[in-house]
C-alpha positions as a printed NumPy array, in Angstrom:
array([[ 114.518,  -34.137,   -7.684],
       [ 113.354,  -34.843,  -11.201],
       [ 111.168,  -37.916,  -11.702],
       [ 111.813,  -40.26 ,  -14.62 ],
       [ 108.839,  -41.816,  -16.329],
       [ 109.35 ,  -45.028,  -18.401],
       [ 107.13 ,  -45.842,  -21.289],
       [ 104.498,  -48.517,  -20.573],
       [ 105.786,  -50.8  ,  -23.246],
       [ 109.244,  -50.785,  -21.738],
       [ 107.89 ,  -51.555,  -18.236],
       [ 105.942,  -54.506,  -19.495],
       [ 109.032,  -55.855,  -21.234],
       [ 111.086,  -55.65 ,  -17.992],
       [ 108.432,  -57.458,  -15.928],
       [ 108.202,  -60.303,  -18.439],
       [ 111.975,  -60.616,  -18.482],
       [ 112.086,  -60.876,  -14.671],
       [ 109.414,  -63.544,  -14.641],
       [ 111.138,  -65.584,  -17.297],
       [ 114.318,  -65.77 ,  -15.193],
       [ 112.533,  -67.505,  -12.152],
       [ 112.304,  -71.456,  -12.055],
       [ 108.925,  -72.645,  -13.248],
       [ 106.786,  -74.745,  -10.82 ],
       [ 103.28 ,  -76.085,  -10.288],
       [ 101.24 ,  -76.916,   -7.236],
       [ 101.537,  -80.651,   -8.003],
       [ 105.314,  -80.328,   -8.291],
       [ 105.506,  -78.53 ,   -4.935],
       [ 103.351,  -81.187,   -3.275],
       [ 105.508,  -83.937,   -4.81 ],
       [ 108.682,  -82.238,   -3.567],
       [ 107.303,  -82.175,    0.002],
       [ 106.394,  -85.859,   -0.162],
       [ 109.837,  -86.687,   -1.548],
       [ 111.501,  -84.725,    1.288],
       [ 109.409,  -86.607,    3.84 ],
       [ 110.407,  -89.909,    2.27 ],
       [ 114.072,  -88.911,    2.338],
       [ 113.787,  -87.991,    6.018],
       [ 112.369,  -91.433,    6.865],
       [ 115.354,  -93.82 ,    7.315],
       [ 113.047,  -96.822,    6.99 ],
       [ 112.251,  -95.937,    3.348],
       [ 115.874,  -96.065,    2.179],
       [ 116.414,  -99.254,    4.205],
       [ 113.277, -101.199,    3.306],
       [ 112.582,  -99.843,   -0.218],
       [ 115.965,  -98.764,   -1.642],
       [ 115.128,  -99.642,   -5.29 ],
       [ 111.769,  -97.888,   -5.228],
       [ 113.296,  -94.839,   -3.539],
       [ 116.024,  -94.744,   -6.168],
       [ 113.404,  -94.813,   -8.917],
       [ 111.47 ,  -92.05 ,   -7.142],
       [ 114.652,  -89.949,   -7.029],
       [ 115.188,  -90.326,  -10.778],
       [ 111.578,  -89.342,  -11.427],
       [ 111.853,  -86.376,   -9.049],
       [ 114.995,  -85.181,  -10.79 ],
       [ 113.215,  -85.411,  -14.19 ],
       [ 110.364,  -83.275,  -12.911],
       [ 112.738,  -80.689,  -11.395],
       [ 114.734,  -80.573,  -14.637],
       [ 111.606,  -79.963,  -16.654],
       [ 110.662,  -77.128,  -14.323],
       [ 114.167,  -75.66 ,  -14.527],
       [ 114.093,  -75.839,  -18.327],
       [ 110.792,  -73.998,  -18.251],
       [ 108.91 ,  -76.843,  -19.875],
       [ 105.18 ,  -76.445,  -20.189],
       [ 103.077,  -77.064,  -17.065],
       [ 101.42 ,  -80.132,  -18.523],
       [ 104.764,  -81.923,  -18.925],
       [ 105.972,  -80.786,  -15.516],
       [ 102.778,  -82.107,  -13.856],
       [ 103.047,  -85.389,  -15.781],
       [ 106.64 ,  -85.9  ,  -14.547],
       [ 105.692,  -84.729,  -11.027],
       [ 102.75 ,  -87.178,  -10.989],
       [ 105.076,  -89.988,  -12.069],
       [ 107.532,  -89.059,   -9.301],
       [ 104.626,  -88.85 ,   -6.812],
       [ 103.509,  -92.317,   -7.725],
       [ 107.009,  -93.756,   -7.258],
       [ 107.402,  -91.939,   -3.933],
       [ 104.026,  -93.356,   -2.814],
       [ 105.106,  -96.826,   -3.944],
       [ 108.321,  -96.569,   -1.896],
       [ 106.395,  -95.364,    1.168],
       [ 103.695,  -97.995,    0.793],
       [ 106.27 , -100.756,    0.369],
       [ 108.062,  -99.451,    3.464],
       [ 104.81 ,  -99.569,    5.473],
       [ 104.086, -103.067,    4.198],
       [ 107.538, -104.358,    5.108],
       [ 107.368, -102.661,    8.511],
       [ 103.99 , -104.291,    9.11 ],
       [ 105.359, -107.64 ,    8.013],
       [ 108.365, -107.193,   10.277],
       [ 106.093, -106.199,   13.13 ],
       [ 103.862, -109.203,   12.485],
       [ 106.906, -111.493,   12.297],
       [ 108.223, -110.029,   15.532],
       [ 104.822, -110.476,   17.141],
       [ 104.653, -114.044,   15.862],
       [ 108.159, -114.681,   17.154],
       [ 107.173, -113.172,   20.477],
       [ 104.063, -115.347,   20.572],
       [ 106.112, -118.397,   19.656],
       [ 108.643, -117.548,   22.341],
       [ 105.838, -117.025,   24.85 ],
       [ 104.341, -120.392,   23.885],
       [ 107.76 , -122.014,   24.084],
       [ 108.416, -120.411,   27.464],
       [ 104.978, -121.509,   28.631],
       [ 105.518, -125.075,   27.444],
       [ 108.976, -125.088,   28.995],
       [ 107.514, -123.76 ,   32.233],
       [ 104.742, -126.375,   32.122],
       [ 107.282, -129.104,   31.392],
       [ 109.497, -127.898,   34.232],
       [ 106.48 , -127.687,   36.535],
       [ 105.402, -131.189,   35.536],
       [ 108.941, -132.482,   36.108],
       [ 109.082, -130.708,   39.46 ],
       [ 105.749, -132.218,   40.461],
       [ 106.906, -135.631,   39.277],
       [ 110.151, -135.268,   41.233],
       [ 108.211, -134.142,   44.293],
       [ 105.819, -137.057,   43.94 ],
       [ 108.768, -139.411,   43.547],
       [ 110.479, -137.903,   46.584],
       [ 107.265, -138.175,   48.604],
       [ 106.835, -141.765,   47.495],
       [ 110.42 , -142.517,   48.491],
       [ 109.897, -140.808,   51.857],
       [ 106.713, -142.796,   52.35 ],
       [ 108.539, -145.999,   51.434],
       [ 111.376, -145.215,   53.85 ],
       [ 108.89 , -144.241,   56.549],
       [ 107.063, -147.527,   56.001],
       [ 110.335, -149.442,   56.194],
       [ 111.294, -147.589,   59.376],
       [ 107.856, -148.169,   60.86 ],
       [ 108.019, -151.846,   59.901],
       [ 111.52 , -152.154,   61.337],
       [ 110.462, -150.353,   64.517],
       [ 107.387, -152.547,   64.782],
       [ 109.54 , -155.622,   64.219],
       [ 112.069, -154.408,   66.799],
       [ 109.281, -153.581,   69.234],
       [ 107.726, -156.996,   68.692],
       [ 111.117, -158.638,   69.151],
       [ 111.709, -156.622,   72.328],
       [ 108.292, -157.616,   73.623],
       [ 108.975, -161.243,   72.785],
       [ 112.435, -161.046,   74.352],
       [ 111.031, -159.358,   77.435],
       [ 108.249, -161.911,   77.613],
       [ 110.747, -164.737,   77.202],
       [ 112.944, -163.165,   79.866],
       [ 109.935, -162.688,   82.131],
       [ 108.926, -166.303,   81.549],
       [ 112.454, -167.423,   82.23 ],
       [ 112.569, -165.413,   85.444],
       [ 109.133, -166.704,   86.393],
       [ 110.188, -170.281,   85.719],
       [ 113.447, -169.758,   87.56 ],
       [ 111.616, -168.21 ,   90.501],
       [ 109.128, -171.034,   90.508],
       [ 111.964, -173.569,   90.436],
       [ 113.781, -171.625,   93.154],
       [ 110.675, -171.546,   95.31 ],
       [ 110.299, -175.297,   94.886],
       [ 113.958, -175.894,   95.766],
       [ 113.8  , -173.55 ,   98.746],
       [ 110.612, -175.216,   99.926],
       [ 112.443, -178.553,   99.82 ],
       [ 115.24 , -176.993,  101.888],
       [ 112.625, -175.603,  104.308],
       [ 113.944, -172.054,  103.743],
       [ 112.38 , -169.156,  105.617],
       [ 111.964, -165.533,  104.583],
       [ 113.292, -163.135,  107.233],
       [ 114.276, -159.451,  107.471],
       [ 117.739, -160.444,  106.239],
       [ 116.322, -162.357,  103.287],
       [ 115.877, -166.082,  102.647],
       [ 117.628, -168.245,  105.248],
       [ 118.276, -172.001,  105.056],
       [ 119.145, -173.662,  108.36 ],
       [ 121.399, -176.734,  108.646],
       [ 120.707, -178.242,  112.026],
       [ 123.192, -179.915,  114.421],
       [ 122.145, -183.376,  113.238],
       [ 123.81 , -182.683,  109.839],
       [ 127.235, -182.554,  111.499],
       [ 129.108, -185.059,  113.612],
       [ 128.807, -184.502,  117.333],
       [ 131.092, -181.605,  118.3  ],
       [ 132.617, -181.857,  114.815],
       [ 132.766, -179.677,  111.657],
       [ 132.37 , -182.599,  109.248],
       [ 129.092, -182.888,  107.36 ],
       [ 127.191, -186.139,  107.651],
       [ 125.88 , -187.896,  104.485],
       [ 122.492, -186.215,  105.098],
       [ 124.324, -182.896,  105.497],
       [ 126.098, -183.456,  102.159],
       [ 122.801, -184.231,  100.436],
       [ 121.275, -181.048,  101.832],
       [ 124.325, -179.059,  100.775],
       [ 124.052, -180.532,   97.255],
       [ 120.51 , -179.178,   97.017],
       [ 121.864, -175.769,   98.013],
       [ 124.586, -176.092,   95.356],
       [ 121.886, -176.866,   92.78 ],
       [ 120.076, -173.669,   93.779],
       [ 123.247, -171.627,   93.31 ],
       [ 124.078, -173.272,   89.986],
       [ 120.591, -172.471,   88.681],
       [ 120.802, -168.878,   89.907],
       [ 124.287, -167.664,   89.009],
       [ 123.554, -164.082,   90.081],
       [ 123.007, -165.122,   93.674],
       [ 125.576, -165.611,   96.436],
       [ 125.363, -166.996,   99.981],
       [ 126.606, -166.017,  103.414],
       [ 127.265, -169.111,  105.57 ],
       [ 127.049, -168.381,  109.332],
       [ 128.041, -170.874,  112.031],
       [ 126.513, -170.881,  115.555],
       [ 126.855, -173.001,  118.72 ],
       [ 125.191, -173.295,  122.117],
       [ 126.853, -171.978,  125.252],
       [ 128.227, -175.351,  126.313],
       [ 132.022, -175.214,  126.476],
       [ 134.346, -172.262,  126.311],
       [ 133.633, -169.275,  124.105],
       [ 136.895, -169.812,  122.23 ],
       [ 136.001, -173.414,  121.485],
       [ 132.49 , -172.457,  120.396],
       [ 133.818, -169.649,  118.139],
       [ 136.3  , -171.999,  116.511],
       [ 133.659, -174.697,  116.028],
       [ 131.192, -172.233,  114.452],
       [ 133.839, -171.002,  112.017],
       [ 134.921, -174.549,  111.086],
       [ 131.348, -175.647,  110.427],
       [ 130.738, -172.588,  108.176],
       [ 134.001, -173.374,  106.371],
       [ 132.968, -177.021,  105.972],
       [ 129.784, -175.96 ,  104.199],
       [ 131.762, -173.641,  101.909],
       [ 134.263, -176.378,  101.061],
       [ 131.44 , -178.752,  100.225],
       [ 129.789, -176.174,   97.969],
       [ 133.093, -175.512,   96.168],
       [ 133.57 , -179.256,   95.629],
       [ 130.078, -179.314,   94.149],
       [ 130.998, -176.675,   91.52 ],
       [ 130.089, -173.386,   93.227],
       [ 132.713, -170.653,   92.81 ],
       [ 134.482, -169.91 ,   96.099],
       [ 133.991, -166.127,   95.689],
       [ 130.231, -166.659,   95.783],
       [ 130.359, -168.111,   99.307],
       [ 131.182, -165.9  ,  102.303],
       [ 131.489, -167.341,  105.829],
       [ 131.108, -166.011,  109.349],
       [ 131.438, -167.697,  112.736],
       [ 129.446, -166.267,  115.634],
       [ 130.022, -168.94 ,  118.281],
       [ 127.37 , -168.865,  120.997],
       [ 126.168, -165.364,  119.971],
       [ 122.719, -164.814,  118.516],
       [ 121.041, -167.941,  119.969],
       [ 117.857, -169.101,  118.288],
       [ 116.432, -170.144,  121.703],
       [ 117.348, -170.056,  125.399],
       [ 120.165, -172.434,  126.309],
       [ 118.06 , -173.811,  129.215],
       [ 117.109, -177.2  ,  127.818],
       [ 118.768, -179.859,  125.697],
       [ 116.218, -179.286,  122.946],
       [ 116.843, -175.529,  122.863],
       [ 120.613, -176.001,  122.895],
       [ 120.258, -178.291,  119.878],
       [ 118.393, -175.488,  118.065],
       [ 121.312, -173.144,  118.757],
       [ 123.861, -175.584,  117.288],
       [ 123.236, -174.704,  113.643],
       [ 124.54 , -173.264,  110.376],
       [ 122.396, -170.574,  108.768],
       [ 122.816, -169.915,  105.043],
       [ 121.633, -166.464,  103.938],
       [ 120.707, -166.438,  100.242],
       [ 121.398, -163.144,   98.51 ],
       [ 118.877, -161.153,   96.506],
       [ 118.884, -161.185,   92.686],
       [ 121.736, -158.627,   92.626],
       [ 124.019, -160.84 ,   94.745],
       [ 123.702, -158.728,   97.885],
       [ 123.412, -160.315,  101.361],
       [ 122.695, -158.614,  104.698],
       [ 125.179, -159.631,  107.413],
       [ 124.438, -159.285,  111.077]])
């Protein structure tokens, strides 16, 4: 193969032509282009500094146009420097606004924190005040309850004391009345005996003395409404058993009738006739037989209960 050798002058001309067809650039222009690309890639720049970024774009286009038109390097660097300055201004303004926004957000956060703290403190203070008020109300109610209970307790004590005094007075009066009636305490309770002399001989009619004694018994019953009596008639063994039984029953009935006439309710007076049964003494002398001719009145206990034979 035959080699072709070009003249040196022609080769030089071709190289210069090739170089003149490539876009002209400088190191400052390349650096400015990279900074412009970075600014374009940052969405915050176009948002926060749109006017400055627009001005930087115009300046960047002027520098690129100068390079494309193969202007001299000095002009290209001057336009690139101007574009670089505008790009830096847009970026700096973006940083400033971002810092301001961050500071505003931080201030808003601090304000919100302070507000939340004050709200929390106010709520806590209100809660404590409500609790204190509730505790005070509870204390007041407790004091009222305690005072009412103390008053009720004092009233109960006074009532019980009054009742005890009343019972004591009634018992004292009863003892005095029973002593006047010559009552005796036995296994069956308190017994008042109306002897034979308080009735007519072999009769069931009470004598004036018998009526006076019966009136005293009526007074006892009227003063002690809870009590009842069991009236029991007895005779000696003189005469027939039938006669003695009838006489004992009639004498017990006579006492009941007298008590009813004196204001004692009939259902508070029970009667029994035992005739010549249950003698108080042997029927061997006139004196002993007189002891057996009697009416025994059994006074009930405080509940109205009597113990029959």
